[in-house]
DSSP file (Angstrom, degrees, kcal/mol; ACC not computed):
  #  RESIDUE AA STRUCTURE BP1 BP2  ACC     N-H-->O    O-->H-N    N-H-->O    O-->H-N    TCO  KAPPA ALPHA  PHI   PSI    X-CA   Y-CA   Z-CA
    1    1 A M              0   0    0      0, 0.0     2,-0.0     0, 0.0     0, 0.0   0.000 360.0 360.0 360.0 178.3   -4.3  -24.1    2.8
    2    2 A A        -     0   0    0     41,-0.1    42,-1.6     1,-0.1    43,-0.2  -0.241 360.0-117.8 -74.9 155.2   -6.8  -22.9    0.2
    3    3 A A        -     0   0    0     40,-0.2     2,-0.3    41,-0.1    39,-0.2  -0.461  35.6-171.2 -81.1 162.5   -6.1  -20.8   -2.9
    4    4 A C        -     0   0    0     37,-1.9     2,-0.4    -2,-0.1    86,-0.2  -0.942  25.8-110.2-149.3 169.8   -7.7  -17.4   -3.2
    5    5 A T  E     -a   90   0A   0     84,-2.2    86,-3.7    -2,-0.3     2,-0.5  -0.888  30.5-141.0-103.0 136.7   -8.3  -14.5   -5.6
    6    6 A I  E     -a   91   0A   0     -2,-0.4    86,-0.2    84,-0.2    84,-0.0  -0.857  16.8-176.3-102.3 132.1   -6.4  -11.3   -4.9
    7    7 A K    >   +     0   0    0     84,-2.8     3,-1.1    -2,-0.5     4,-0.3  -0.686  14.3 161.7-125.6  77.7   -8.2   -7.9   -5.4
    8    8 A P  T 3  S+     0   0    0      0, 0.0     3,-0.4     0, 0.0    -1,-0.1   0.698  70.4  64.8 -71.6 -17.9   -5.6   -5.1   -4.7
    9    9 A E  T 3  S+     0   0    0      1,-0.2     6,-0.1     5,-0.1    83,-0.1   0.595  85.4  74.9 -80.5  -9.7   -7.7   -2.5   -6.5
   10   10 A A  S <  S+     0   0    0     -3,-1.1    -1,-0.2     1,-0.1     3,-0.1   0.828  81.6  71.4 -74.4 -32.9  -10.6   -2.6   -4.0
   11   11 A S     >  -     0   0    0     -3,-0.4     4,-2.0    82,-0.4     5,-0.2  -0.760  58.1-165.6 -93.9 114.0   -9.0   -0.8   -1.1
   12   12 A P  H  > S+     0   0    0      0, 0.0     4,-2.2     0, 0.0    -1,-0.2   0.874  93.5  55.6 -59.8 -36.2   -8.5    3.0   -1.6
   13   13 A Q  H  > S+     0   0    0      2,-0.2     4,-2.2     1,-0.2     5,-0.2   0.916 106.8  49.0 -63.1 -43.7   -6.1    3.0    1.4
   14   14 A F  H  > S+     0   0    0     79,-0.3     4,-2.4     1,-0.2    -1,-0.2   0.915 110.6  50.4 -62.4 -44.0   -3.9    0.3   -0.2
   15   15 A K  H  X S+     0   0    0     -4,-2.0     4,-2.1     1,-0.2    -1,-0.2   0.908 110.0  50.6 -62.0 -42.1   -3.7    2.2   -3.5
   16   16 A K  H  X S+     0   0    0     -4,-2.2     4,-2.4     1,-0.2    -1,-0.2   0.915 110.9  48.6 -61.7 -43.6   -2.7    5.4   -1.7
   17   17 A L  H  X S+     0   0    0     -4,-2.2     4,-2.5     2,-0.2     5,-0.2   0.897 108.5  53.2 -66.6 -39.5    0.0    3.6    0.2
   18   18 A C  H  X S+     0   0    0     -4,-2.4     4,-2.0     1,-0.2    -1,-0.2   0.931 111.6  46.4 -58.7 -45.6    1.4    2.0   -3.0
   19   19 A E  H  X S+     0   0    0     -4,-2.1     4,-2.3     1,-0.2    -2,-0.2   0.899 110.3  54.0 -64.1 -40.6    1.6    5.5   -4.6
   20   20 A R  H  X S+     0   0    0     -4,-2.4     4,-1.2     1,-0.2    -2,-0.2   0.931 110.5  45.3 -59.2 -46.8    3.2    6.9   -1.5
   21   21 A W  H  <>S+     0   0    0     -4,-2.5     5,-2.3     2,-0.2    -1,-0.2   0.839 110.1  54.6 -71.0 -31.6    6.0    4.3   -1.5
   22   22 A K  H ><5S+     0   0    0     -4,-2.0     3,-1.5     1,-0.2    -1,-0.2   0.939 109.6  47.5 -62.6 -45.6    6.6    4.7   -5.2
   23   23 A R  H 3<5S+     0   0    0     -4,-2.3    -1,-0.2     1,-0.3    -2,-0.2   0.767 105.5  61.3 -65.5 -25.0    7.1    8.4   -4.8
   24   24 A S  T 3<5S-     0   0    0     -4,-1.2    -1,-0.3    -5,-0.2    -2,-0.2   0.364 129.2 -90.0 -86.0   5.5    9.4    7.7   -1.8
   25   25 A G  T < 5S+     0   0    0     -3,-1.5     2,-1.6     1,-0.1    -3,-0.2   0.467  88.2 127.1 105.0   1.7   11.9    5.8   -4.1
   26   26 A Y    > < +     0   0    0     -5,-2.3     3,-1.3     1,-0.2    -1,-0.1  -0.587  26.2 164.1 -89.7  76.0   10.6    2.2   -3.9
   27   27 A R  T 3   +     0   0    0     -2,-1.6     3,-0.3     1,-0.3    -1,-0.2   0.635  66.7  56.4 -74.2 -13.8   10.4    1.8   -7.7
   28   28 A H  T 3> S+     0   0    0      1,-0.2     4,-2.5    -3,-0.2    -1,-0.3   0.238  70.4 111.0 -99.1  13.6   10.1   -2.0   -7.6
   29   29 A I  H <> S+     0   0    0     -3,-1.3     4,-2.9     1,-0.2     5,-0.3   0.880  74.7  54.2 -57.3 -40.6    7.0   -2.1   -5.4
   30   30 A D  H  > S+     0   0    0     -3,-0.3     4,-2.2     1,-0.2    -1,-0.2   0.919 111.8  43.6 -61.6 -43.5    4.8   -3.4   -8.2
   31   31 A K  H  > S+     0   0    0     -3,-0.2     4,-2.0     2,-0.2    -1,-0.2   0.891 114.2  51.0 -68.3 -39.6    7.1   -6.3   -8.9
   32   32 A D  H  X S+     0   0    0     -4,-2.5     4,-1.9     1,-0.2    -2,-0.2   0.930 113.2  44.6 -63.2 -45.6    7.6   -7.1   -5.2
   33   33 A L  H  X S+     0   0    0     -4,-2.9     4,-3.0    -5,-0.2     5,-0.2   0.879 109.6  56.1 -67.5 -37.5    3.8   -7.1   -4.6
   34   34 A A  H  X S+     0   0    0     -4,-2.2     4,-2.1    -5,-0.3    -1,-0.2   0.904 107.5  49.6 -61.0 -40.3    3.2   -9.2   -7.8
   35   35 A A  H  X S+     0   0    0     -4,-2.0     4,-1.7     2,-0.2    -1,-0.2   0.912 112.9  46.8 -64.2 -42.6    5.6  -11.8   -6.4
   36   36 A A  H  X S+     0   0    0     -4,-1.9     4,-2.7     1,-0.2    -2,-0.2   0.927 111.8  50.2 -64.0 -44.9    3.8  -11.9   -3.1
   37   37 A F  H  X S+     0   0    0     -4,-3.0     4,-2.5     1,-0.2    -1,-0.2   0.860 106.7  55.2 -65.1 -35.4    0.3  -12.0   -4.6
   38   38 A T  H  X S+     0   0    0     -4,-2.1     4,-1.0    -5,-0.2    -1,-0.2   0.930 112.6  42.6 -61.7 -44.7    1.4  -14.9   -6.8
   39   39 A A  H  X S+     0   0    0     -4,-1.7     4,-1.6     1,-0.2     3,-0.4   0.909 114.6  49.9 -67.4 -42.5    2.4  -16.9   -3.8
   40   40 A I  H  < S+     0   0    0     -4,-2.7    -2,-0.2     1,-0.2    -1,-0.2   0.857 103.3  60.1 -67.5 -35.4   -0.6  -15.9   -1.7
   41   41 A Q  H  < S+     0   0    0     -4,-2.5   -37,-1.9     1,-0.2    -1,-0.2   0.849 109.6  43.6 -60.4 -33.1   -3.0  -16.9   -4.5
   42   42 A Q  H  < S+     0   0    0     -4,-1.0     2,-0.3    -3,-0.4    -1,-0.2   0.813 135.8   5.7 -81.2 -31.5   -1.7  -20.4   -4.3
   43   43 A D    ><  -     0   0    0     -4,-1.6     3,-2.0   -40,-0.1    -1,-0.3  -0.879  59.8-148.8-156.4 117.1   -1.7  -20.6   -0.5
   44   44 A I  T 3  S+     0   0    0    -42,-1.6    -4,-0.1    -2,-0.3   -41,-0.1   0.624 100.1  59.5 -66.8  -9.6   -3.1  -17.9    1.8
   45   45 A L  T 3> S+     0   0    0    -43,-0.2     4,-0.6    -6,-0.1    -1,-0.3   0.201  83.3 112.9-101.1  16.1   -0.5  -18.9    4.4
   46   46 A A  T X4  +     0   0    0     -3,-2.0     3,-0.8     1,-0.2    18,-0.1  -0.154  57.3  43.3 -74.0 176.2    2.5  -18.1    2.1
   47   47 A C  T 34 S-     0   0    0      1,-0.3    17,-2.9    16,-0.1    -1,-0.2   0.834 133.3 -60.3  57.0  40.4    5.0  -15.3    2.6
   48   48 A G  T 34 S-     0   0    0     -3,-0.3    -1,-0.3    15,-0.2    -2,-0.2   0.857  85.7-175.7  61.3  36.0    5.5  -15.8    6.3
   49   49 A A    <<  +     0   0    0     -3,-0.8     2,-0.3    -4,-0.6    14,-0.2  -0.270  15.8 175.6 -69.3 146.9    1.8  -15.2    6.9
   50   50 A F  E     -B   62   0A   0     12,-1.4    12,-2.3    -2,-0.0     2,-0.4  -0.978  33.0-111.1-146.3 149.6    0.1  -15.0   10.3
   51   51 A R  E     -B   61   0A   0     -2,-0.3    10,-0.3    10,-0.2     3,-0.1  -0.619  26.0-179.4 -83.0 129.0   -3.5  -14.2   11.2
   52   52 A L  E    S+     0   0A   0      8,-3.3     2,-0.4    -2,-0.4     9,-0.2   0.828  73.2  14.9 -90.4 -40.9   -4.0  -10.9   13.1
   53   53 A Q  E     -B   60   0A   0      7,-1.4     7,-2.2     2,-0.0     2,-0.4  -0.997  64.6-157.7-138.8 140.3   -7.8  -11.2   13.5
   54   54 A A        +     0   0    0     -2,-0.4     2,-0.3     5,-0.2     5,-0.2  -0.893  20.5 160.6-115.1 149.3  -10.2  -14.0   13.0
   55   55 A G        -     0   0    0     -2,-0.4    -2,-0.0     1,-0.1    75,-0.0  -0.941  51.4 -99.3-155.2 174.8  -13.9  -13.6   12.4
   56   56 A S  S    S+     0   0    0     -2,-0.3     3,-0.1     1,-0.1    -1,-0.1   0.844 119.1   9.8 -72.4 -31.9  -16.9  -15.6   11.1
   57   57 A R  S    S+     0   0    0      1,-0.3    29,-2.3    29,-0.1     2,-0.4   0.668 129.2  38.6-118.2 -27.7  -16.7  -14.0    7.6
   58   58 A V  E     - C   0  85A   0     27,-0.2     2,-0.3    28,-0.1    -1,-0.3  -0.958  54.2-173.9-131.4 147.5  -13.4  -12.1    7.4
   59   59 A E  E     - C   0  84A   0     25,-1.9    25,-3.8    -2,-0.4     2,-0.5  -0.958  17.9-138.2-132.3 151.8   -9.9  -12.6    8.7
   60   60 A V  E     -BC  53  83A   0     -7,-2.2    -8,-3.3    -2,-0.3    -7,-1.4  -0.959  20.8-171.3-116.1 128.8   -6.9  -10.3    8.6
   61   61 A Y  E     -BC  51  82A   0     21,-3.0    21,-2.5    -2,-0.5     2,-0.4  -0.850  13.8-146.8-117.3 151.8   -3.4  -11.6    7.7
   62   62 A K  E     -BC  50  81A   0    -12,-2.3   -12,-1.4    -2,-0.3     2,-0.3  -0.981  19.9-169.1-119.3 131.4    0.0  -10.0    7.8
   63   63 A Y  E     - C   0  80A   0     17,-3.0    17,-2.0    -2,-0.4     2,-0.4  -0.818  14.9-143.5-119.5 156.4    2.6  -11.0    5.2
   64   64 A R  E     + C   0  79A   0    -17,-2.9     2,-0.3    -2,-0.3    15,-0.2  -0.965  22.2 177.0-117.0 137.0    6.4  -10.5    4.7
   65   65 A Q  E     - C   0  78A   0     13,-1.9    13,-2.8    -2,-0.4   -32,-0.1  -0.999  31.4-109.5-142.8 138.6    7.9   -9.9    1.2
   66   66 A N        -     0   0    0     -2,-0.3     2,-0.5    11,-0.2     8,-0.1  -0.247  28.2-140.2 -58.0 150.5   11.4   -9.2    0.0
   67   67 A S     >  -     0   0    0      6,-0.3     4,-2.6     1,-0.1     5,-0.3  -0.981   7.1-156.3-116.1 124.4   12.0   -5.7   -1.4
   68   68 A K  T  4 S+     0   0    0     -2,-0.5    -1,-0.1     1,-0.2   -39,-0.0   0.703  97.8  54.7 -69.2 -18.5   14.2   -5.4   -4.5
   69   69 A D  T  4 S+     0   0    0      1,-0.1    -1,-0.2    -3,-0.0   -42,-0.0   0.816 115.1  35.6 -83.7 -32.1   14.9   -1.8   -3.4
   70   70 A V  T  4 S-     0   0    0     -3,-0.2    -2,-0.2     3,-0.0    -1,-0.1   0.848  83.7-164.6 -88.9 -39.0   16.1   -2.7    0.1
   71   71 A K     <  +     0   0    0     -4,-2.6    -3,-0.1     1,-0.1     3,-0.1   0.863  54.7 107.8  57.5  43.8   17.9   -6.0   -0.8
   72   72 A R  S    S-     0   0    0      1,-0.4     3,-0.3    -5,-0.3     4,-0.2   0.168  83.9 -96.0-132.7  18.0   18.2   -7.3    2.7
   73   73 A G    >   -     0   0    0     -6,-0.3     3,-1.2     1,-0.2    -1,-0.4  -0.163  53.5 -59.1  90.4 172.8   15.6  -10.1    2.8
   74   74 A S  T 3  S+     0   0    0      1,-0.3     3,-0.5     2,-0.2    -9,-0.3   0.712 124.6  71.0 -69.0 -19.9   12.0  -10.3    3.9
   75   75 A S  T 3  S+     0   0    0     -3,-0.3    -1,-0.3     1,-0.2    -2,-0.1   0.822 113.2  29.1 -63.7 -28.9   12.9   -9.2    7.5
   76   76 A Y  S <  S+     0   0    0     -3,-1.2    24,-0.7    -4,-0.2    -1,-0.2   0.317 113.7  82.7-109.7   5.1   13.6   -5.7    6.1
   77   77 A G  S    S-     0   0    0     -3,-0.5    22,-3.2    -4,-0.4    23,-0.3   0.357  86.4 -32.6 -89.6-142.6   11.2   -5.8    3.2
   78   78 A W  E     -CD  65  98A   0    -13,-2.8   -13,-1.9    20,-0.2     2,-0.5  -0.462  39.5-153.1 -82.8 148.5    7.5   -5.2    2.8
   79   79 A R  E     -CD  64  97A   0     18,-2.7    18,-2.0   -15,-0.2     2,-0.5  -0.992  15.8-169.7-115.4 130.2    4.7   -5.8    5.3
   80   80 A I  E     -CD  63  96A   0    -17,-2.0   -17,-3.0    -2,-0.5     2,-0.5  -0.984   7.2-163.1-124.2 124.1    1.3   -6.5    3.6
   81   81 A L  E     +CD  62  95A   0     14,-2.8    13,-3.2    -2,-0.5    14,-1.8  -0.911  17.4 178.0-104.8 134.7   -1.9   -6.6    5.6
   82   82 A A  E     -CD  61  93A   0    -21,-2.5   -21,-3.0    -2,-0.5     2,-0.5  -0.994  26.6-135.1-141.3 143.3   -4.8   -8.2    3.8
   83   83 A L  E     -CD  60  92A   0      9,-2.9     9,-3.4    -2,-0.4     2,-0.6  -0.862  19.4-151.1 -98.2 126.1   -8.4   -9.0    4.6
   84   84 A Y  E     -CD  59  91A   0    -25,-3.8   -25,-1.9    -2,-0.5     2,-0.9  -0.879   1.4-153.2-101.5 121.6   -9.6  -12.5    3.6
   85   85 A H  E >>> -CD  58  90A   0      5,-3.3     4,-1.9    -2,-0.6     5,-1.2  -0.825   7.8-163.9 -95.7 103.0  -13.3  -12.8    2.8
   86   86 A K  T 345S+     0   0    0    -29,-2.3    -1,-0.2    -2,-0.9   -28,-0.1   0.868  80.3  57.6 -59.3 -44.3  -14.1  -16.4    3.5
   87   87 A P  T 345S+     0   0    0      0, 0.0    -1,-0.2     0, 0.0   -29,-0.1   0.850 121.6  26.6 -59.8 -33.3  -17.4  -16.7    1.7
   88   88 A T  T <45S-     0   0    0     -3,-0.6    -2,-0.2     2,-0.1     3,-0.1   0.584 100.3-125.7-103.9 -12.2  -15.9  -15.7   -1.7
   89   89 A G  T  <5 +     0   0    0     -4,-1.9   -84,-2.2     1,-0.3     2,-0.4   0.793  60.8 144.2  71.4  27.4  -12.3  -16.8   -1.2
   90   90 A C  E   < -aD   5  85A   0     -5,-1.2    -5,-3.3   -86,-0.2     2,-0.5  -0.824  40.9-150.9-104.8 140.1  -11.0  -13.3   -2.0
   91   91 A M  E     -aD   6  84A   0    -86,-3.7   -84,-2.8    -2,-0.4    -7,-0.2  -0.934   8.3-163.8-108.1 128.0   -8.1  -11.6   -0.4
   92   92 A Y  E     - D   0  83A   0     -9,-3.4    -9,-2.9    -2,-0.5     2,-0.1  -0.903  12.5-144.3-115.1 101.6   -8.2   -7.8   -0.2
   93   93 A P  E     + D   0  82A   0      0, 0.0   -82,-0.4     0, 0.0   -11,-0.3  -0.458  25.6 170.9 -62.1 133.0   -4.8   -6.1    0.5
   94   94 A I  E     +     0   0A   0    -13,-3.2     2,-0.3     1,-0.4   -12,-0.2   0.658  57.1  23.3-119.2 -25.6   -5.5   -3.1    2.7
   95   95 A I  E     + D   0  81A   0    -14,-1.8   -14,-2.8   -81,-0.1    -1,-0.4  -0.999  53.8 179.2-146.0 142.0   -2.1   -1.8    3.9
   96   96 A V  E     + D   0  80A   0     -2,-0.3   -16,-0.2   -16,-0.2   -75,-0.1  -0.994  13.4 156.7-140.4 138.5    1.5   -2.1    2.6
   97   97 A Y  E     - D   0  79A   0    -18,-2.0   -18,-2.7    -2,-0.3     2,-0.4  -0.986  41.9-108.8-157.0 151.8    4.6   -0.6    4.2
   98   98 A P  E >>  - D   0  78A   0      0, 0.0     4,-2.3     0, 0.0     3,-1.6  -0.706  22.5-139.9 -83.3 132.7    8.4   -1.1    4.2
   99   99 A K  T 34 S+     0   0    0    -22,-3.2   -22,-0.2    -2,-0.4   -21,-0.1   0.774 101.2  64.0 -61.8 -26.8    9.7   -2.4    7.5
  100  100 A T  T 34 S+     0   0    0    -24,-0.7    -1,-0.3   -23,-0.3     3,-0.1   0.708 112.2  34.4 -71.2 -19.0   12.7   -0.1    7.3
  101  101 A V  T <4 S+     0   0    0     -3,-1.6     2,-0.5     1,-0.3    -2,-0.2   0.841 127.0  31.2-100.9 -48.5   10.4    2.9    7.4
  102  102 A W     <  -     0   0    0     -4,-2.3    -1,-0.3     1,-0.1     3,-0.1  -0.956  59.8-161.1-112.6 125.5    7.6    1.8    9.8
  103  103 A S  S    S-     0   0    0     -2,-0.5     2,-0.3     1,-0.2    -1,-0.1   0.849  83.1  -9.6 -71.0 -32.3    8.5   -0.7   12.5
  104  104 A D  S    S-     0   0    0     -3,-0.1     2,-0.3   -25,-0.0    -1,-0.2  -0.957  80.6 -98.8-154.6 168.1    4.8   -1.4   12.8
  105  105 A V        -     0   0    0     -2,-0.3     2,-0.2    -3,-0.1    -8,-0.0  -0.697  41.7-102.0 -95.8 146.1    1.5    0.0   11.4
  106  106 A D     >  -     0   0    0     -2,-0.3     4,-1.9     1,-0.1     3,-0.4  -0.446  23.9-136.1 -64.9 131.6   -0.7    2.3   13.4
  107  107 A E  H  > S+     0   0    0      1,-0.2     4,-2.7     2,-0.2     5,-0.2   0.837 104.3  56.6 -60.1 -35.1   -3.8    0.4   14.9
  108  108 A A  H  > S+     0   0    0      2,-0.2     4,-2.3     1,-0.2    -1,-0.2   0.878 105.8  50.7 -65.9 -37.0   -6.1    3.2   13.8
  109  109 A L  H  > S+     0   0    0     -3,-0.4     4,-2.1     2,-0.2    -2,-0.2   0.906 111.5  47.9 -65.8 -42.1   -5.0    2.9   10.2
  110  110 A V  H  X S+     0   0    0     -4,-1.9     4,-2.4     2,-0.2    -2,-0.2   0.940 111.9  49.9 -62.5 -47.6   -5.6   -0.8   10.3
  111  111 A A  H  X S+     0   0    0     -4,-2.7     4,-2.3     1,-0.2    -2,-0.2   0.906 111.8  47.2 -60.1 -43.5   -9.0   -0.4   11.8
  112  112 A S  H  X S+     0   0    0     -4,-2.3     4,-2.2     1,-0.2    -1,-0.2   0.881 111.8  50.5 -68.4 -36.2  -10.1    2.2    9.3
  113  113 A A  H  X S+     0   0    0     -4,-2.1     4,-1.9     2,-0.2    -2,-0.2   0.884 111.0  49.1 -67.3 -38.2   -8.8    0.1    6.4
  114  114 A I  H  X S+     0   0    0     -4,-2.4     4,-2.7     2,-0.2     5,-0.2   0.925 111.5  48.8 -65.5 -44.6  -10.8   -2.9    7.7
  115  115 A I  H  X S+     0   0    0     -4,-2.3     4,-2.5     1,-0.2     5,-0.2   0.912 108.3  55.6 -59.9 -42.7  -13.9   -0.9    8.1
  116  116 A E  H  X S+     0   0    0     -4,-2.2     4,-1.8     1,-0.2    -1,-0.2   0.918 112.8  40.0 -56.9 -47.8  -13.5    0.5    4.5
  117  117 A I  H  X S+     0   0    0     -4,-1.9     4,-2.5     2,-0.2    -1,-0.2   0.896 112.6  55.0 -72.4 -40.0  -13.4   -3.0    3.0
  118  118 A R  H  <>S+     0   0    0     -4,-2.7     5,-2.8     1,-0.2     4,-0.5   0.906 109.9  48.0 -58.3 -40.0  -16.1   -4.4    5.2
  119  119 A Q  H ><5S+     0   0    0     -4,-2.5     3,-1.0    -5,-0.2    -1,-0.2   0.906 109.7  51.5 -67.9 -40.7  -18.4   -1.6    4.0
  120  120 A I  H 3<5S+     0   0    0     -4,-1.8    -2,-0.2     1,-0.3    -1,-0.2   0.877 108.9  52.4 -60.5 -37.7  -17.4   -2.3    0.4
  121  121 A L  T 3<5S-     0   0    0     -4,-2.5    -1,-0.3    -5,-0.1    -2,-0.2   0.570 122.1-109.0 -76.6  -8.7  -18.4   -5.9    1.0
  122  122 A G  T < 5S+     0   0    0     -3,-1.0    11,-3.0    -4,-0.5     2,-0.3   0.730  70.8 137.9  90.0  23.3  -21.8   -4.9    2.3
  123  123 A Y  B   < -E  132   0B   0     -5,-2.8    -1,-0.3     9,-0.2     9,-0.2  -0.712  60.3 -98.7-101.3 154.5  -21.2   -5.7    6.0
  124  124 A C        -     0   0    0      7,-3.0    -1,-0.1    -2,-0.3     5,-0.0  -0.425  23.8-157.9 -65.2 140.1  -22.3   -3.7    9.0
  125  125 A I        +     0   0    0     -2,-0.1    -1,-0.1     2,-0.1     3,-0.1   0.279  51.5 122.6-105.9   9.6  -19.4   -1.6   10.5
  126  126 A S  S >  S-     0   0    0      1,-0.1     3,-2.0     2,-0.1    -2,-0.0  -0.493  78.8 -91.4 -67.8 140.2  -20.9   -1.2   13.9
  127  127 A P  T 3  S+     0   0    0      0, 0.0    -1,-0.1     0, 0.0     3,-0.1  -0.281 108.0   5.9 -56.4 130.8  -18.6   -2.6   16.6
  128  128 A G  T 3  S+     0   0    0      1,-0.2     2,-0.4    -3,-0.1    -2,-0.1   0.397 102.2 116.1  79.9  -2.8  -19.3   -6.2   17.4
  129  129 A C    <   +     0   0    0     -3,-2.0    -1,-0.2     1,-0.1    -6,-0.0  -0.814  37.0 179.1-102.4 139.1  -21.8   -6.7   14.6
  130  130 A D        +     0   0    0     -2,-0.4    -1,-0.1    -3,-0.1    -5,-0.0   0.041  41.1 130.5-121.0  24.7  -21.3   -9.1   11.7
  131  131 A G        -     0   0    0      1,-0.1    -7,-3.0    -8,-0.1     2,-0.3  -0.212  56.9-112.4 -74.1 166.7  -24.6   -8.4   10.0
  132  132 A E  B     -E  123   0B   0     -9,-0.2    23,-2.6    21,-0.0    24,-0.3  -0.729  25.4-121.6-100.4 151.6  -25.2   -7.6    6.4
  133  133 A M  E     -F  154   0C   0    -11,-3.0     2,-0.3    -2,-0.3    21,-0.2  -0.706  28.5-177.4 -93.2 142.8  -26.5   -4.3    5.1
  134  134 A A  E     -F  153   0C   0     19,-2.3    19,-3.3    -2,-0.3     3,-0.1  -0.945  40.1 -84.3-133.8 155.7  -29.6   -4.0    3.0
  135  135 A T  E     -F  152   0C   0     -2,-0.3    17,-0.2    17,-0.2    16,-0.0  -0.361  56.1-107.9 -59.2 135.4  -31.3   -1.0    1.3
  136  136 A S        -     0   0    0     15,-2.3    -1,-0.1     4,-0.2    15,-0.1  -0.203  37.2 -96.8 -65.1 157.4  -33.5    0.8    3.9
  137  137 A D  S    S+     0   0    0      1,-0.2    -1,-0.1     2,-0.1    15,-0.0  -0.963 118.2  30.8-119.3 113.0  -37.3    0.5    3.6
  138  138 A P  S    S-     0   0    0      0, 0.0    -1,-0.2     0, 0.0    -2,-0.1   0.522 110.2-119.5 -76.4 153.0  -38.4    2.9    2.2
  139  139 A P        -     0   0    0      0, 0.0     2,-0.4     0, 0.0    -2,-0.1  -0.337  32.1-166.6 -62.7 138.5  -35.3    3.4    0.0
  140  140 A E        -     0   0    0     11,-0.4    11,-2.4    -4,-0.0     2,-0.3  -0.983   8.4-178.3-129.7 142.1  -33.6    6.7    0.4
  141  141 A R  E     -G  150   0C   0     -2,-0.4     2,-0.3     9,-0.2     9,-0.2  -0.968   0.6-179.7-134.7 150.4  -31.0    8.4   -1.8
  142  142 A K  E     -G  149   0C   0      7,-2.2     7,-3.6    -2,-0.3     2,-0.4  -0.993  26.3-121.1-147.8 151.9  -29.1   11.7   -1.5
  143  143 A E  E     -G  148   0C   0     -2,-0.3     2,-0.4     5,-0.2     5,-0.2  -0.783  22.5-177.7 -93.3 134.2  -26.5   13.5   -3.6
  144  144 A Q  E >   -G  147   0C   0      3,-3.1     3,-1.6    -2,-0.4     2,-0.4  -0.843  66.3 -56.0-131.6  94.9  -23.2   14.3   -1.9
  145  145 A G  T 3  S-     0   0    0     -2,-0.4    -1,-0.0     1,-0.3     0, 0.0  -0.597 118.9 -22.1  69.1-127.4  -21.0   16.2   -4.3
  146  146 A A  T 3  S+     0   0    0     -2,-0.4    -1,-0.3    -3,-0.1     2,-0.2   0.590 124.8  87.1 -88.0 -12.2  -20.7   14.1   -7.5
  147  147 A A  E <   -G  144   0C   0     -3,-1.6    -3,-3.1    17,-0.0     2,-0.5  -0.574  69.7-138.6 -91.9 151.6  -21.5   10.8   -5.6
  148  148 A I  E     -G  143   0C   0     -5,-0.2    17,-3.5    -2,-0.2     2,-0.4  -0.942  18.4-153.4-107.3 126.6  -25.0    9.4   -4.8
  149  149 A Q  E     -GH 142 164C   0     -7,-3.6    -7,-2.2    -2,-0.5     2,-0.4  -0.799   2.9-156.6-102.0 141.6  -25.4    8.0   -1.4
  150  150 A V  E     -GH 141 163C   0     13,-3.2    13,-2.4    -2,-0.4     2,-0.4  -0.962  20.8-122.1-118.9 133.8  -27.9    5.2   -0.6
  151  151 A K  E     - H   0 162C   0    -11,-2.4   -15,-2.3    -2,-0.4   -11,-0.4  -0.623  34.5-172.4 -77.2 125.9  -29.3    4.6    2.9
  152  152 A M  E     -FH 135 161C   0      9,-3.5     9,-2.4    -2,-0.4     2,-0.4  -0.871   9.7-158.9-119.7 151.5  -28.5    1.1    4.2
  153  153 A Q  E     -FH 134 160C   0    -19,-3.3   -19,-2.3    -2,-0.3     2,-0.3  -0.996  23.3-117.2-133.2 137.3  -29.7   -0.7    7.3
  154  154 A C  E  >  -F  133   0C   0      5,-2.6     4,-1.0    -2,-0.4   -21,-0.2  -0.535  14.0-149.5 -72.2 131.4  -28.1   -3.7    9.0
  155  155 A V  T  4 S+     0   0    0    -23,-2.6    -1,-0.1    -2,-0.3   -22,-0.1   0.663  94.7  42.4 -74.7 -15.4  -30.5   -6.7    9.0
  156  156 A K  T  4 S+     0   0    0    -24,-0.3    -1,-0.1     3,-0.1   -23,-0.1   0.899 131.8  12.3 -95.8 -53.5  -29.0   -7.9   12.3
  157  157 A C  T  4 S-     0   0    0      2,-0.1    -2,-0.1   -31,-0.0   -28,-0.0   0.571  91.6-123.4-106.0 -11.0  -28.6   -4.8   14.6
  158  158 A G     <  +     0   0    0     -4,-1.0    -3,-0.1     1,-0.2   -25,-0.0   0.501  51.9 159.0  83.4   3.4  -30.6   -2.2   12.7
  159  159 A A        -     0   0    0     -6,-0.1    -5,-2.6     1,-0.1     2,-0.4  -0.276  34.9-133.4 -60.9 145.4  -27.7    0.3   12.4
  160  160 A I  E     +H  153   0C   0     -7,-0.2     2,-0.3   -27,-0.1    -7,-0.2  -0.861  29.2 169.9-104.1 135.7  -28.1    2.9    9.6
  161  161 A Q  E     -H  152   0C   0     -9,-2.4    -9,-3.5    -2,-0.4     2,-0.5  -0.983  28.7-133.0-139.8 150.3  -25.2    3.7    7.2
  162  162 A W  E     -H  151   0C   0     -2,-0.3     2,-0.3   -11,-0.2   -11,-0.2  -0.920  27.6-172.2-103.2 130.0  -24.9    5.7    4.0
  163  163 A A  E     -H  150   0C   0    -13,-2.4   -13,-3.2    -2,-0.5     2,-0.3  -0.913  29.9-104.8-122.6 148.7  -23.0    3.9    1.2
  164  164 A T  E      H  149   0C   0     -2,-0.3   -15,-0.2   -15,-0.2   -17,-0.0  -0.558 360.0 360.0 -72.1 130.6  -21.9    5.2   -2.2
  165  165 A A              0   0    0    -17,-3.5    -1,-0.1    -2,-0.3   -16,-0.1   0.465 360.0 360.0 -78.1 360.0  -24.1    3.9   -4.9
């Protein structure tokens, strides 16, 4: 299969989970993930991958990776969920967890992580829509704390969303 670029820094949820597992005693998580990402960059079907969701622009894959902290093979190691953006060939890791702690990931957590990356990529997050977001006409901005929000509208379904500028 095709090679891809990995962007682990894009997902706030992924970064939070990495920090959580580091604090929980998985001190080799960075090396374990680096090994997985090296393999995935060469072939998106590496690391025992299987597709969880298919779509016209994005797909979600689940990977297995050995953990140097658990030392029992990939069956007991890390699970990595990643969103693959077909148009750009970029893989966005969205969730990571040790199989020894979570037998599976909560569906609501997966759904929120997917929505988070889809919004970062500029896609509509309305259920069933795969349209792209564009700045509303007329353009609107508002301040929300330290962040500036921009009003966006889906070119396909017309849904309105506020995105951080």
